[in-house]
Each structure stands twice: as structure tokens, then as C-alpha cells.
Steps between C-alpha positions, in 0.01 A plus 500: 500500500259289297469130568704300252342215307718196531301299245590431140133546417416857386312688773333841512631722781439864604826686558473813710713807438850396610798718585842393378863593490574475129775525244440484126742401230566364157698189423482124507335367819785355702751706306745757643257797523231273654751369757620854575140607562443207738829597671353846561149401600579244773736724700241780484224277639713345772657829605157671526367203700791488743520881542132496590546208738793661686314833530187334636283579196269269313692224324387245241582156366713494185282350228616308190642686203247586233523632144273647237590454136378745234724319251746212529782744568306781668437428865422655834623322813282537806503427871183574702541742790259671745330823388667674796832505320552835332717646226725679748573174677593339167729793405673490840547123474654532155745763626586282797567200276717703259697621800563132586631422153186380313470601135306809401235265353329523841402856409274356225287317757168677546161458661210399278142392553346242268125449474448172316148422622344185354767258381543150373798317645655153516808337642780411258735228615818472298771712340441870443549458126191279492258752665349556152331160537306625804425830324347295217284311752378833647417629152307184414310521829419866446373435146286205616343710775424823314793689648765715338855535634583867547829661582838340552547168678629482852728231651559427868806286570433263788828306470858608535672404171834476685364217718232335282539274201356662183231234462376577854488880479156639597372819339153652529396638159232768502310705241237769562174406322174652392189365330572450135349752261224369279605472137369777278228377264523648152176542305 
């Protein structure tokens, strides 16, 4: 897992290919579908972790919840996992959870690998509905340094919103970047 920048100042980081358990959806962040997806993702991660632990296989720390937004209401929730976890293990875990009464939403959880590479990121402190302020800071920094934001933005939630006041929530905001294209000169 890549080192997280805990500074409000925009920083360039290199993000290696990362393996995730993921579930995508459409709806308001924090809304019913979003909450249902979170309710599927966490049991999958913890069940895989504990099944591995009790069988003597490689285990892993459970990392913070992450999300990628392609639009305000189009999101992909992510939790990093080791590359050793395979599709069969995910399918078996989903079946096990359904057998224990979890919703069939767990069957939508899948393995994905994201390759973000060079990124610009900063720490946002405050309510989730104010993350756009930090995104604006990242865009300004990119423009001032000859960079272009490419792809969807990525958020990593360092605080538990059930236990943290909204003004103290910490979220890493990340965008993949590339060198800005030179403007085309017309003759």
C-alpha cells in the first residue's frame, strides 16, 4: 500500500499497482446504495482476513475504505488486499456470507487492480461535502506546475464518520497526473 500524505499541501506521489476488493455503484455518496455496498465490502474483507488467519495462511491489515468517483453519483468503493487473494476465494467468501444471512450484494464484490502511477494528493480535513475545496487546491497546484489531472479522483477515508465530528474528518484526496500538453499554436 502506498504511503499516505498527511499534509494539506499538495504532494506528488508514485502509486504502484494496487489490488483491491471492490464494489461499484450509482447513487448519492452516503445514500442507501452506498451504505449497502459498504455493508457488503467490510464483511468480505474481514471474513477473508480471518479465514486466512485461522487456516495459517498469509493475512493482512485491514486498510481504510477508499473510493473512486467518475461522477458525483458514480463510485467504486475499494479496500486494498494482498495480490495472493484470488477470485475463487472471493466467490467462496460471498457464498459463505450469504449462508450466514448477508444480503446478495456481497456477490457484487470483485477483485480489481488499479494502476494510478504518478499522482497529486493532499489531505482534506472537514466534512465530506467540502472535499471539492481540496480538489480545487489540487487543480490550482497542477495548473501552476504544468500538470494535468487525468482520470477520476480517489478518496481515502482516514476517519470513522461514526466516531469523528464532521469538521475533524480526514480524507486523502488523490488525482493521477501527467505533464500538461502544450497548447496548439495556430498559424
